[in-house]
N, CA, C and O atoms as a GROMACS GRO file, in nm:
protein
  516
    1MET      N    1  -6.045   7.183   5.840
    1MET     CA    2  -6.086   7.066   5.917
    1MET      C    3  -6.220   7.012   5.866
    1MET      O    4  -6.239   6.891   5.855
    2LYS      N    5  -6.315   7.104   5.836
    2LYS     CA    6  -6.446   7.062   5.789
    2LYS      C    7  -6.434   6.989   5.655
    2LYS      O    8  -6.506   6.892   5.630
    3ALA      N    9  -6.343   7.035   5.569
    3ALA     CA   10  -6.322   6.969   5.440
    3ALA      C   11  -6.270   6.828   5.458
    3ALA      O   12  -6.309   6.737   5.385
    4ARG      N   13  -6.182   6.808   5.556
    4ARG     CA   14  -6.131   6.674   5.583
    4ARG      C   15  -6.242   6.580   5.628
    4ARG      O   16  -6.250   6.465   5.584
    5LEU      N   17  -6.329   6.630   5.716
    5LEU     CA   18  -6.439   6.547   5.764
    5LEU      C   19  -6.532   6.510   5.650
    5LEU      O   20  -6.579   6.396   5.642
    6ILE      N   21  -6.559   6.604   5.561
    6ILE     CA   22  -6.646   6.574   5.446
    6ILE      C   23  -6.578   6.472   5.355
    6ILE      O   24  -6.645   6.384   5.302
    7SER      N   25  -6.447   6.484   5.336
    7SER     CA   26  -6.375   6.388   5.253
    7SER      C   27  -6.378   6.249   5.313
    7SER      O   28  -6.399   6.150   5.243
    8ILE      N   29  -6.356   6.242   5.443
    8ILE     CA   30  -6.361   6.111   5.510
    8ILE      C   31  -6.502   6.053   5.500
    8ILE      O   32  -6.517   5.934   5.476
    9ALA      N   33  -6.604   6.137   5.518
    9ALA     CA   34  -6.742   6.090   5.507
    9ALA      C   35  -6.769   6.039   5.366
    9ALA      O   36  -6.834   5.935   5.350
   10ALA      N   37  -6.721   6.108   5.265
   10ALA     CA   38  -6.742   6.065   5.127
   10ALA      C   39  -6.674   5.932   5.101
   10ALA      O   40  -6.731   5.847   5.033
   11LEU      N   41  -6.554   5.911   5.155
   11LEU     CA   42  -6.484   5.784   5.138
   11LEU      C   43  -6.560   5.670   5.205
   11LEU      O   44  -6.571   5.561   5.149
   12LEU      N   45  -6.612   5.695   5.325
   12LEU     CA   46  -6.687   5.591   5.395
   12LEU      C   47  -6.815   5.554   5.321
   12LEU      O   48  -6.850   5.437   5.311
   13VAL      N   49  -6.884   5.654   5.269
   13VAL     CA   50  -7.006   5.628   5.193
   13VAL      C   51  -6.972   5.552   5.066
   13VAL      O   52  -7.044   5.459   5.028
   14ALA      N   53  -6.863   5.589   4.999
   14ALA     CA   54  -6.822   5.520   4.878
   14ALA      C   55  -6.784   5.375   4.908
   14ALA      O   56  -6.799   5.288   4.822
   15ALA      N   57  -6.736   5.350   5.028
   15ALA     CA   58  -6.699   5.213   5.066
   15ALA      C   59  -6.819   5.133   5.113
   15ALA      O   60  -6.805   5.018   5.154
   16GLY      N   61  -6.937   5.192   5.107
   16GLY     CA   62  -7.058   5.118   5.145
   16GLY      C   63  -7.093   5.132   5.291
   16GLY      O   64  -7.180   5.060   5.340
   17MET      N   65  -7.029   5.219   5.360
   17MET     CA   66  -7.058   5.238   5.502
   17MET      C   67  -7.152   5.357   5.518
   17MET      O   68  -7.146   5.452   5.440
   18THR      N   69  -7.236   5.352   5.616
   18THR     CA   70  -7.326   5.463   5.642
   18THR      C   71  -7.278   5.537   5.765
   18THR      O   72  -7.210   5.483   5.851
   19ILE      N   73  -7.316   5.662   5.770
   19ILE     CA   74  -7.274   5.748   5.880
   19ILE      C   75  -7.399   5.799   5.949
   19ILE      O   76  -7.491   5.849   5.885
   20ALA      N   77  -7.400   5.786   6.078
   20ALA     CA   78  -7.512   5.841   6.156
   20ALA      C   79  -7.456   5.947   6.248
   20ALA      O   80  -7.357   5.925   6.317
   21SER      N   81  -7.520   6.059   6.249
   21SER     CA   82  -7.477   6.169   6.334
   21SER      C   83  -7.584   6.193   6.438
   21SER      O   84  -7.702   6.202   6.406
   22VAL      N   85  -7.542   6.203   6.562
   22VAL     CA   86  -7.635   6.228   6.670
   22VAL      C   87  -7.590   6.354   6.741
   22VAL      O   88  -7.476   6.365   6.786
   23ASN      N   89  -7.680   6.449   6.752
   23ASN     CA   90  -7.652   6.574   6.820
   23ASN      C   91  -7.718   6.567   6.957
   23ASN      O   92  -7.840   6.569   6.966
   24ILE      N   93  -7.639   6.560   7.062
   24ILE     CA   94  -7.692   6.550   7.197
   24ILE      C   95  -7.682   6.686   7.262
   24ILE      O   96  -7.574   6.741   7.279
   25SER      N   97  -7.796   6.738   7.297
   25SER     CA   98  -7.803   6.868   7.361
   25SER      C   99  -7.791   6.850   7.511
   25SER      O  100  -7.831   6.747   7.566
   26SER      N  101  -7.736   6.950   7.576
   26SER     CA  102  -7.725   6.942   7.722
   26SER      C  103  -7.860   6.963   7.789
   26SER      O  104  -7.872   6.953   7.912
   27ASP      N  105  -7.964   6.992   7.709
   27ASP     CA  106  -8.098   7.011   7.764
   27ASP      C  107  -8.164   6.878   7.802
   27ASP      O  108  -8.262   6.877   7.876
   28TYR      N  109  -8.111   6.766   7.754
   28TYR     CA  110  -8.171   6.636   7.781
   28TYR      C  111  -8.104   6.570   7.900
   28TYR      O  112  -7.982   6.573   7.915
   29GLU      N  113  -8.186   6.511   7.984
   29GLU     CA  114  -8.134   6.439   8.099
   29GLU      C  115  -8.099   6.296   8.056
   29GLU      O  116  -8.182   6.228   7.996
   30ILE      N  117  -7.980   6.253   8.085
   30ILE     CA  118  -7.938   6.117   8.051
   30ILE      C  119  -7.978   6.025   8.165
   30ILE      O  120  -7.940   6.046   8.280
   31LYS      N  121  -8.056   5.922   8.130
   31LYS     CA  122  -8.105   5.828   8.230
   31LYS      C  123  -8.043   5.692   8.205
   31LYS      O  124  -8.016   5.656   8.090
   32PRO      N  125  -8.021   5.615   8.311
   32PRO     CA  126  -7.967   5.480   8.291
   32PRO      C  127  -8.070   5.388   8.224
   32PRO      O  128  -8.190   5.407   8.241
   33VAL      N  129  -8.021   5.292   8.150
   33VAL     CA  130  -8.108   5.194   8.085
   33VAL      C  131  -8.169   5.105   8.193
   33VAL      O  132  -8.097   5.057   8.280
   34PRO      N  133  -8.302   5.083   8.190
   34PRO     CA  134  -8.362   4.994   8.291
   34PRO      C  135  -8.306   4.853   8.282
   34PRO      O  136  -8.281   4.802   8.172
   35GLN      N  137  -8.287   4.793   8.395
   35GLN     CA  138  -8.233   4.657   8.401
   35GLN      C  139  -8.346   4.557   8.419
   35GLN      O  140  -8.445   4.587   8.487
   36PRO      N  141  -8.333   4.438   8.357
   36PRO     CA  142  -8.435   4.334   8.377
   36PRO      C  143  -8.446   4.296   8.525
   36PRO      O  144  -8.349   4.302   8.601
   37GLU      N  145  -8.567   4.258   8.563
   37GLU     CA  146  -8.592   4.225   8.703
   37GLU      C  147  -8.531   4.092   8.745
   37GLU      O  148  -8.482   4.079   8.858
   38ASN      N  149  -8.533   3.994   8.658
   38ASN     CA  150  -8.484   3.861   8.694
   38ASN      C  151  -8.332   3.856   8.693
   38ASN      O  152  -8.267   3.919   8.610
   39LYS      N  153  -8.279   3.784   8.784
   39LYS     CA  154  -8.134   3.763   8.791
   39LYS      C  155  -8.095   3.648   8.700
   39LYS      O  156  -8.179   3.565   8.664
   40PHE      N  157  -7.968   3.643   8.662
   40PHE     CA  158  -7.916   3.540   8.573
   40PHE      C  159  -7.950   3.400   8.624
   40PHE      O  160  -8.003   3.318   8.548
   41ASP      N  161  -7.922   3.373   8.750
   41ASP     CA  162  -7.946   3.239   8.806
   41ASP      C  163  -8.094   3.200   8.801
   41ASP      O  164  -8.127   3.084   8.774
   42GLU      N  165  -8.182   3.297   8.825
   42GLU     CA  166  -8.326   3.268   8.822
   42GLU      C  167  -8.371   3.234   8.680
   42GLU      O  168  -8.451   3.142   8.661
   43VAL      N  169  -8.320   3.308   8.581
   43VAL     CA  170  -8.356   3.282   8.442
   43VAL      C  171  -8.303   3.145   8.399
   43VAL      O  172  -8.374   3.070   8.332
   44VAL      N  173  -8.181   3.112   8.436
   44VAL     CA  174  -8.124   2.982   8.403
   44VAL      C  175  -8.204   2.870   8.467
   44VAL      O  176  -8.227   2.766   8.404
   45ASP      N  177  -8.248   2.889   8.590
   45ASP     CA  178  -8.331   2.788   8.656
   45ASP      C  179  -8.462   2.765   8.580
   45ASP      O  180  -8.506   2.652   8.564
   46ILE      N  181  -8.524   2.874   8.534
   46ILE     CA  182  -8.648   2.863   8.455
   46ILE      C  183  -8.621   2.786   8.326
   46ILE      O  184  -8.700   2.700   8.286
   47PHE      N  185  -8.509   2.818   8.261
   47PHE     CA  186  -8.468   2.748   8.138
   47PHE      C  187  -8.448   2.599   8.164
   47PHE      O  188  -8.496   2.516   8.087
   48LEU      N  189  -8.378   2.565   8.272
   48LEU     CA  190  -8.350   2.424   8.300
   48LEU      C  191  -8.476   2.346   8.336
   48LEU      O  192  -8.484   2.226   8.308
   49VAL      N  193  -8.574   2.412   8.395
   49VAL     CA  194  -8.703   2.346   8.421
   49VAL      C  195  -8.769   2.311   8.287
   49VAL      O  196  -8.826   2.203   8.272
   50ALA      N  197  -8.762   2.403   8.190
   50ALA     CA  198  -8.818   2.375   8.056
   50ALA      C  199  -8.743   2.259   7.991
   50ALA      O  200  -8.803   2.175   7.924
   51VAL      N  201  -8.611   2.254   8.010
   51VAL     CA  202  -8.531   2.142   7.958
   51VAL      C  203  -8.576   2.012   8.024
   51VAL      O  204  -8.593   1.910   7.957
   52ASP      N  205  -8.596   2.015   8.156
   52ASP     CA  206  -8.641   1.896   8.229
   52ASP      C  207  -8.780   1.850   8.183
   52ASP      O  208  -8.811   1.732   8.193
   53ARG      N  209  -8.861   1.943   8.134
   53ARG     CA  210  -8.994   1.905   8.082
   53ARG      C  211  -8.984   1.842   7.943
   53ARG      O  212  -9.084   1.798   7.887
   54GLY      N  213  -8.864   1.836   7.887
   54GLY     CA  214  -8.844   1.775   7.756
   54GLY      C  215  -8.868   1.868   7.639
   54GLY      O  216  -8.892   1.822   7.527
   55GLU      N  217  -8.862   1.999   7.662
   55GLU     CA  218  -8.892   2.096   7.557
   55GLU      C  219  -8.776   2.122   7.461
   55GLU      O  220  -8.796   2.175   7.352
   56LEU      N  221  -8.654   2.084   7.499
   56LEU     CA  222  -8.538   2.111   7.414
   56LEU      C  223  -8.507   1.987   7.330
   56LEU      O  224  -8.448   1.890   7.378
   57ILE      N  225  -8.548   1.994   7.205
   57ILE     CA  226  -8.530   1.881   7.113
   57ILE      C  227  -8.444   1.928   6.996
   57ILE      O  228  -8.476   2.026   6.929
   58VAL      N  229  -8.334   1.856   6.973
   58VAL     CA  230  -8.243   1.888   6.864
   58VAL      C  231  -8.222   1.761   6.783
   58VAL      O  232  -8.183   1.658   6.838
   59PHE      N  233  -8.246   1.768   6.653
   59PHE     CA  234  -8.232   1.652   6.564
   59PHE      C  235  -8.310   1.532   6.616
   59PHE      O  236  -8.259   1.420   6.617
   60ASP      N  237  -8.433   1.555   6.659
   60ASP     CA  238  -8.523   1.452   6.711
   60ASP      C  239  -8.474   1.388   6.839
   60ASP      O  240  -8.523   1.281   6.877
   61ASN      N  241  -8.378   1.450   6.906
   61ASN     CA  242  -8.328   1.400   7.035
   61ASN      C  243  -8.358   1.502   7.144
   61ASN      O  244  -8.333   1.621   7.128
   62THR      N  245  -8.411   1.453   7.256
   62THR     CA  246  -8.435   1.540   7.369
   62THR      C  247  -8.303   1.565   7.441
   62THR      O  248  -8.232   1.471   7.478
   63ILE      N  249  -8.272   1.692   7.459
   63ILE     CA  250  -8.146   1.731   7.524
   63ILE      C  251  -8.170   1.743   7.673
   63ILE      O  252  -8.272   1.798   7.716
   64SER      N  253  -8.077   1.692   7.752
   64SER     CA  254  -8.091   1.699   7.898
   64SER      C  255  -7.998   1.808   7.954
   64SER      O  256  -7.903   1.850   7.890
   65ARG      N  257  -8.030   1.850   8.075
   65ARG     CA  258  -7.956   1.958   8.139
   65ARG      C  259  -7.810   1.922   8.166
   65ARG      O  260  -7.726   2.011   8.176
   66ASP      N  261  -7.778   1.792   8.178
   66ASP     CA  262  -7.642   1.754   8.216
   66ASP      C  263  -7.537   1.783   8.109
   66ASP      O  264  -7.418   1.779   8.139
   67ILE      N  265  -7.578   1.812   7.986
   67ILE     CA  266  -7.477   1.845   7.884
   67ILE      C  267  -7.470   1.996   7.856
   67ILE      O  268  -7.391   2.041   7.773
   68LEU      N  269  -7.552   2.075   7.928
   68LEU     CA  270  -7.559   2.218   7.904
   68LEU      C  271  -7.479   2.297   8.006
   68LEU      O  272  -7.479   2.266   8.125
   69ASP      N  273  -7.411   2.400   7.959
   69ASP     CA  274  -7.339   2.494   8.045
   69ASP      C  275  -7.384   2.635   8.007
   69ASP      O  276  -7.318   2.701   7.926
   70PRO      N  277  -7.495   2.684   8.066
   70PRO     CA  278  -7.546   2.817   8.030
   70PRO      C  279  -7.444   2.926   8.067
   70PRO      O  280  -7.394   2.930   8.179
   71VAL      N  281  -7.416   3.013   7.970
   71VAL     CA  282  -7.314   3.116   7.993
   71VAL      C  283  -7.364   3.258   7.964
   71VAL      O  284  -7.295   3.355   7.997
   72GLN      N  285  -7.482   3.272   7.902
   72GLN     CA  286  -7.529   3.405   7.866
   72GLN      C  287  -7.681   3.411   7.862
   72GLN      O  288  -7.747   3.319   7.815
   73VAL      N  289  -7.735   3.522   7.912
   73VAL     CA  290  -7.878   3.548   7.907
   73VAL      C  291  -7.898   3.683   7.838
   73VAL      O  292  -7.832   3.781   7.872
   74LYS      N  293  -7.990   3.686   7.740
   74LYS     CA  294  -8.023   3.811   7.670
   74LYS      C  295  -8.173   3.832   7.675
   74LYS      O  296  -8.251   3.740   7.650
   75TYR      N  297  -8.213   3.953   7.707
   75TYR     CA  298  -8.353   3.992   7.698
   75TYR      C  299  -8.374   4.058   7.563
   75TYR      O  300  -8.297   4.145   7.524
   76ILE      N  301  -8.478   4.016   7.490
   76ILE     CA  302  -8.504   4.067   7.356
   76ILE      C  303  -8.639   4.137   7.358
   76ILE      O  304  -8.743   4.075   7.378
   77TYR      N  305  -8.633   4.266   7.335
   77TYR     CA  306  -8.755   4.346   7.335
   77TYR      C  307  -8.798   4.373   7.192
   77TYR      O  308  -8.715   4.404   7.106
   78SER      N  309  -8.927   4.360   7.166
   78SER     CA  310  -8.983   4.383   7.034
   78SER      C  311  -9.082   4.499   7.042
   78SER      O  312  -9.151   4.516   7.143
   79PHE      N  313  -9.087   4.577   6.937
   79PHE     CA  314  -9.183   4.686   6.934
   79PHE      C  315  -9.326   4.634   6.927
   79PHE      O  316  -9.419   4.708   6.959
   80ASN      N  317  -9.345   4.510   6.886
   80ASN     CA  318  -9.478   4.454   6.869
   80ASN      C  319  -9.531   4.381   6.992
   80ASN      O  320  -9.650   4.351   6.999
   81ASP      N  321  -9.444   4.352   7.089
   81ASP     CA  322  -9.485   4.276   7.207
   81ASP      C  323  -9.460   4.358   7.333
   81ASP      O  324  -9.364   4.434   7.341
   82ASP      N  325  -9.548   4.340   7.430
   82ASP     CA  326  -9.530   4.409   7.557
   82ASP      C  327  -9.423   4.343   7.643
   82ASP      O  328  -9.355   4.410   7.720
   83GLU      N  329  -9.409   4.212   7.631
   83GLU     CA  330  -9.316   4.137   7.714
   83GLU      C  331  -9.194   4.094   7.632
   83GLU      O  332  -9.208   4.062   7.514
   84PRO      N  333  -9.077   4.092   7.694
   84PRO     CA  334  -8.958   4.048   7.620
   84PRO      C  335  -8.953   3.896   7.611
   84PRO      O  336  -9.012   3.825   7.692
   85SER      N  337  -8.882   3.847   7.510
   85SER     CA  338  -8.846   3.706   7.509
   85SER      C  339  -8.704   3.699   7.565
   85SER      O  340  -8.635   3.801   7.573
   86ILE      N  341  -8.662   3.582   7.602
   86ILE     CA  342  -8.533   3.566   7.668
   86ILE      C  343  -8.452   3.460   7.594
   86ILE      O  344  -8.502   3.352   7.565
   87SER      N  345  -8.329   3.493   7.563
   87SER     CA  346  -8.238   3.401   7.495
   87SER      C  347  -8.133   3.353   7.594
   87SER      O  348  -8.073   3.433   7.667
   88ILE      N  349  -8.111   3.223   7.596
   88ILE     CA  350  -8.007   3.164   7.680
   88ILE      C  351  -7.909   3.090   7.590
   88ILE      O  352  -7.948   3.002   7.513
   89TYR      N  353  -7.783   3.128   7.600
   89TYR     CA  354  -7.677   3.066   7.521
   89TYR      C  355  -7.602   2.970   7.611
   89TYR      O  356  -7.553   3.009   7.717
   90SER      N  357  -7.593   2.845   7.570
   90SER     CA  358  -7.526   2.742   7.650
   90SER      C  359  -7.419   2.673   7.568
   90SER      O  360  -7.441   2.636   7.453
   91LEU      N  361  -7.305   2.656   7.628
   91LEU     CA  362  -7.203   2.571   7.568
   91LEU      C  363  -7.244   2.427   7.593
   91LEU      O  364  -7.308   2.397   7.693
   92LEU      N  365  -7.206   2.339   7.502
   92LEU     CA  366  -7.232   2.197   7.522
   92LEU      C  367  -7.110   2.133   7.585
   92LEU      O  368  -6.997   2.157   7.541
   93LYS      N  369  -7.131   2.053   7.688
   93LYS     CA  370  -7.018   1.992   7.759
   93LYS      C  371  -6.945   1.890   7.674
   93LYS      O  372  -6.828   1.861   7.698
   94TYR      N  373  -7.014   1.837   7.574
   94TYR     CA  374  -6.947   1.755   7.472
   94TYR      C  375  -7.014   1.783   7.339
   94TYR      O  376  -7.133   1.814   7.335
   95PRO      N  377  -6.939   1.772   7.229
   95PRO     CA  378  -6.994   1.808   7.098
   95PRO      C  379  -7.113   1.721   7.060
   95PRO      O  380  -7.119   1.603   7.093
   96LEU      N  381  -7.206   1.782   6.990
   96LEU     CA  382  -7.326   1.714   6.942
   96LEU      C  383  -7.310   1.691   6.792
   96LEU      O  384  -7.296   1.786   6.715
   97LYS      N  385  -7.312   1.563   6.752
   97LYS     CA  386  -7.296   1.530   6.609
   97LYS      C  387  -7.414   1.580   6.528
   97LYS      O  388  -7.529   1.573   6.571
   98ILE      N  389  -7.383   1.631   6.411
   98ILE     CA  390  -7.486   1.678   6.318
   98ILE      C  391  -7.519   1.559   6.226
   98ILE      O  392  -7.432   1.513   6.152
   99PRO      N  393  -7.642   1.510   6.229
   99PRO     CA  394  -7.678   1.393   6.147
   99PRO      C  395  -7.657   1.421   5.996
   99PRO      O  396  -7.695   1.526   5.945
  100GLY      N  397  -7.598   1.326   5.931
  100GLY     CA  398  -7.580   1.335   5.786
  100GLY      C  399  -7.463   1.420   5.741
  100GLY      O  400  -7.442   1.436   5.621
  101VAL      N  401  -7.388   1.475   5.836
  101VAL     CA  402  -7.273   1.559   5.800
  101VAL      C  403  -7.150   1.504   5.871
  101VAL      O  404  -7.144   1.503   5.994
  102ASP      N  405  -7.055   1.457   5.794
  102ASP     CA  406  -6.933   1.402   5.853
  102ASP      C  407  -6.846   1.513   5.911
  102ASP      O  408  -6.839   1.623   5.856
  103ASP      N  409  -6.781   1.484   6.020
  103ASP     CA  410  -6.686   1.576   6.084
  103ASP      C  411  -6.743   1.713   6.114
  103ASP      O  412  -6.674   1.814   6.101
  104CYS      N  413  -6.868   1.718   6.154
  104CYS     CA  414  -6.931   1.845   6.190
  104CYS      C  415  -7.010   1.826   6.319
  104CYS      O  416  -7.096   1.738   6.328
  105THR      N  417  -6.979   1.909   6.418
  105THR     CA  418  -7.047   1.898   6.546
  105THR      C  419  -7.089   2.037   6.594
  105THR      O  420  -7.029   2.138   6.558
  106ALA      N  421  -7.191   2.038   6.676
  106ALA     CA  422  -7.236   2.162   6.740
  106ALA      C  423  -7.162   2.176   6.872
  106ALA      O  424  -7.142   2.079   6.944
  107GLY      N  425  -7.121   2.299   6.903
  107GLY     CA  426  -7.051   2.325   7.028
  107GLY      C  427  -7.132   2.405   7.127
  107GLY      O  428  -7.095   2.417   7.244
  108ALA      N  429  -7.245   2.459   7.081
  108ALA     CA  430  -7.329   2.540   7.168
  108ALA      C  431  -7.472   2.539   7.114
  108ALA      O  432  -7.498   2.500   7.000
  109ILE      N  433  -7.563   2.583   7.199
  109ILE     CA  434  -7.703   2.594   7.159
  109ILE      C  435  -7.759   2.722   7.219
  109ILE      O  436  -7.727   2.759   7.332
  110GLU      N  437  -7.843   2.787   7.142
  110GLU     CA  438  -7.912   2.907   7.190
  110GLU      C  439  -8.062   2.878   7.190
  110GLU      O  440  -8.116   2.827   7.092
  111VAL      N  441  -8.126   2.910   7.300
  111VAL     CA  442  -8.268   2.880   7.318
  111VAL      C  443  -8.343   3.009   7.344
  111VAL      O  444  -8.296   3.096   7.418
  112LEU      N  445  -8.458   3.020   7.284
  112LEU     CA  446  -8.544   3.136   7.305
  112LEU      C  447  -8.663   3.094   7.390
  112LEU      O  448  -8.735   3.000   7.356
  113LEU      N  449  -8.682   3.164   7.501
  113LEU     CA  450  -8.794   3.137   7.592
  113LEU      C  451  -8.896   3.250   7.580
  113LEU      O  452  -8.860   3.365   7.560
  114ASP      N  453  -9.024   3.215   7.592
  114ASP     CA  454  -9.123   3.322   7.604
  114ASP      C  455  -9.127   3.366   7.750
  114ASP      O  456  -9.057   3.309   7.834
  115ILE      N  457  -9.207   3.464   7.780
  115ILE     CA  458  -9.211   3.520   7.915
  115ILE      C  459  -9.261   3.420   8.018
  115ILE      O  460  -9.239   3.437   8.138
  116ASP      N  461  -9.330   3.314   7.972
  116ASP     CA  462  -9.380   3.211   8.064
  116ASP      C  463  -9.278   3.100   8.089
  116ASP      O  464  -9.304   3.009   8.167
  117GLY      N  465  -9.161   3.108   8.024
  117GLY     CA  466  -9.058   3.007   8.045
  117GLY      C  467  -9.069   2.886   7.955
  117GLY      O  468  -9.010   2.782   7.984
  118THR      N  469  -9.143   2.898   7.846
  118THR     CA  470  -9.157   2.789   7.750
  118THR      C  471  -9.057   2.809   7.637
  118THR      O  472  -9.042   2.920   7.586
  119ILE      N  473  -8.988   2.702   7.599
  119ILE     CA  474  -8.894   2.710   7.488
  119ILE      C  475  -8.974   2.724   7.358
  119ILE      O  476  -9.056   2.638   7.326
  120ILE      N  477  -8.948   2.832   7.285
  120ILE     CA  478  -9.022   2.856   7.161
  120ILE      C  479  -8.932   2.845   7.037
  120ILE      O  480  -8.982   2.841   6.925
  121ASP      N  481  -8.800   2.839   7.056
  121ASP     CA  482  -8.709   2.824   6.943
  121ASP      C  483  -8.573   2.784   6.996
  121ASP      O  484  -8.538   2.812   7.111
  122SER      N  485  -8.496   2.720   6.911
  122SER     CA  486  -8.358   2.686   6.947
  122SER      C  487  -8.275   2.682   6.820
  122SER      O  488  -8.326   2.655   6.711
  123SER      N  489  -8.147   2.708   6.836
  123SER     CA  490  -8.055   2.698   6.723
  123SER      C  491  -7.921   2.649   6.776
  123SER      O  492  -7.877   2.685   6.886
  124ILE      N  493  -7.857   2.566   6.695
  124ILE     CA  494  -7.726   2.516   6.734
  124ILE      C  495  -7.619   2.609   6.677
  124ILE      O  496  -7.642   2.681   6.579
  125HIS      N  497  -7.504   2.607   6.739
  125HIS     CA  498  -7.391   2.686   6.694
  125HIS      C  499  -7.275   2.592   6.665
  125HIS      O  500  -7.235   2.512   6.749
  126ILE      N  501  -7.222   2.604   6.544
  126ILE     CA  502  -7.112   2.519   6.501
  126ILE      C  503  -6.984   2.602   6.510
  126ILE      O  504  -6.972   2.705   6.444
  127PRO      N  505  -6.889   2.558   6.591
  127PRO     CA  506  -6.764   2.636   6.603
  127PRO      C  507  -6.684   2.632   6.473
  127PRO      O  508  -6.682   2.531   6.403
  128SER      N  509  -6.619   2.743   6.445
  128SER     CA  510  -6.531   2.745   6.327
  128SER      C  511  -6.395   2.692   6.368
  128SER      O  512  -6.344   2.724   6.476
  129ASN      N  513  -6.337   2.613   6.282
  129ASN     CA  514  -6.206   2.554   6.315
  129ASN      C  515  -6.098   2.615   6.231
  129ASN      O  516  -5.982   2.578   6.245
   0.00000   0.00000   0.00000
C-alpha cells in the first residue's frame, strides 16, 4: 500500500501538482473559525452608501445603486493589516458596455471597501459565452 501511495505521489509531482501533508494530532483542540461581526445586509448598506456618494466609477461613468444586485460579501484579511478589507460582488441588472470593444459587456462588478466603508478598488466581470 505504501508503494502505491509513493507511486501516486510521484505521478502527481510529475504532472506539476504539489502535495501537502498535514498531520493532525489529537492533542490539539479544534476551534471554530471566528465569524465577522457585521451581517451581510449591514455590509451591503455600507457599500450602497458609498455608491450613493458617487465613489463607484466605471469607464468614467458613475454607477448608481439601481443597477446593482449585491450577491456576495467577502472579508479579506492581510498579514500586513490589522483590519480586513471587504469585497462585495454584485450582478448588474443590465449589461454594461465596454467602451471600444464591440459585442463585449460586463455582467458583474466586484468592489473592495476599506474598513471605513470607502470604495478603494473595483473590477468588472465579463461573462463567458
